[in-house]
C-alpha angles and dihedrals in degrees: 000000000000116000120233115241110268093027108145101234097188102037104087113062112151114245096179133277090053094292122128135221126236128195109224120197125204112188125189112263112249103186111119110288093347111148103165120111132211097235133021121216087258089057092047089053090054096053094040087053087057088058101261131128123238125201117194126189112239113269091009090135101035092103092065095041095262114129135200090259090057091055093045091050088053090054104265128134112231115219125196099231145029088237090063093045093053092043093051103040131089091194127028116209114197141153107223130039114282113267118229093266089052094047088055090059096052119105134207090241091057137089122220117200113185145095110300112166089190099172090073096041117059093168094057091044091055092047091053091047090050092049094057089221125147106246119192115188122214092212098061098046106113140202135217091264093054094255127131104240097187093046095046099075093052091042087056091051094044092048093053093043091051091070094043091049092043093049091051092047090051091063111106094234088059095052096266134129094264096246125148105216095218096044118203132256106300095018123086118244123246120273117242121192116193117191107205128034099213129107097303093041096050093047089050088051091051091057096042093050089048089056091050098249125153102251132198124181123200120200138150096223110090092193089054092049089052090050092051091049090052095046096053097033095235095309089119122061111231121205131180106243116246134143089254092053091050092048089051102043107034097064091057095048126106090197128021119190119196109209103161124142135182103178112252093348134100115273117253118246101245101161113059129211087249090056089054092046089054093055125102116272108266095022114144133229121195114192110201088172093063093106085064092046099280133268097239118081089223096051124119128169117268135177135230087257091062105011102166142047135171128245122173089353092299122117116236124202108192108157109163095210101040096160088059086078089073101033098166096055092039096049093051092045092048098044092048086063100038101043097081090052092047088053093049092049091049097042098044103025118246095275097054092038091056093042091053096043116045090186091060089044087061086065092066107109105158133017133164095347096313131108108234101183113085098211093050092048090049095047095045100036101248127142107258121233113183121233089243091056091044090052092049090054095042 
C-alpha cells in the first residue's frame, strides 16, 4: 500500500495493549550561545515510562548542568551526533527554530516540535516546506482562555530579562546614558516605557517597579490597562497606545521595552526611526518582539555574543533568544509547559493528538509542503491550507 506524504513510517510500533512506541530525538541546540534543551532528564523519564524511546545528542544538556549520565539514568540513549539523532527519531523536540543544517536533516515522515517564529523567517519557512516535515510551533499552540501556554513561560523570562539587560546597557561603560533605574534619595529614578501590557510587558513592569523605576505601560486593550492599574495599585502609569502617545513618551524615556505580540504574525513597527532619533543620547531600547521581526523600525536581530548596537546614539538590545541567557531557569520553565503536549504527541501519534486537541492543532505551521498557519501564509505569500484540511488529507 502506498504511503501518503507525511505519514510517519516509524512512529507506530506496538508496545502491547494496543499502544504504540515513538522514537523521540533531542538534539543539542546550535544557535549562537543557546544552551537550553528540549527535554530534561525528568521529562525523559516521563515519556520512557509511557513506553517510548528517547535519543539525546551527547552534551545536549550540559549548558543547564544536566549531563549524559543524567539522561541515561532517566532511560535515554545518548548518541554522538545530531545526524544520528535526526536519522533515528520519529519526532524531534527542540527549543529554537531549526538552523539550515538541521532543516536539511528533517524528513517528510518526521514531526518537529519547537519554537519556529516563521513569519519573520522566510528562509526557514521555505526549508521546512521543502523538507515535507510536520512542524508544530510552540508559539501558536493555544488554550481555552485564548492565551499561548507554550509561549508564556519564555515571555515571562524575556520580560524579566528585558529590565536586567536594559539596566546593564544603561551603564555608561556599556554605552548607556549612565542612569540608575531606581535612582537614589534626592535623585529621580529612570523612566521606563513598556509598549505592550501582555505577559512579557507585565513581567518587565514587575522587575522595573521592583527596582524603583518610573514605569509607563502602553496598550490598546482598555480592560488590560484597568487590570494593570488594579494589580499595581496605581504605581504604574497606564496609557492607551497611539502613535501620538508613542511620539510623546518615547523621547523622554531612559529605557523602552518593546513587548508586542500578534500570534504567529510579524510584529508591527510601532517606534519609528525618528522616535529613536529624538531620544536622549545613551537611552536604551530592548526589543522582546525581535523574534517576530521586532517592533522598532531600527531593530535588527543580534545574538548573546554581540547583543547590542547603536543607532542614532541609542543602544539597541535585540537578542532573538533572550531566555537563552538563563538557560537553566528557561529550560525548566519551558519543559514544564511542553511536556504534556510531548506526551500526547507520543502516546496518540501527531494526527490523533491534533484531532483530539484543537488548541494543539493551532500549533501546526507546516505539513507535507504546505503552510498551515494563516498569519504565516499571509505574511510570506504562501497558499494557506488549514490544519483541519491538512488533517483530513493526512
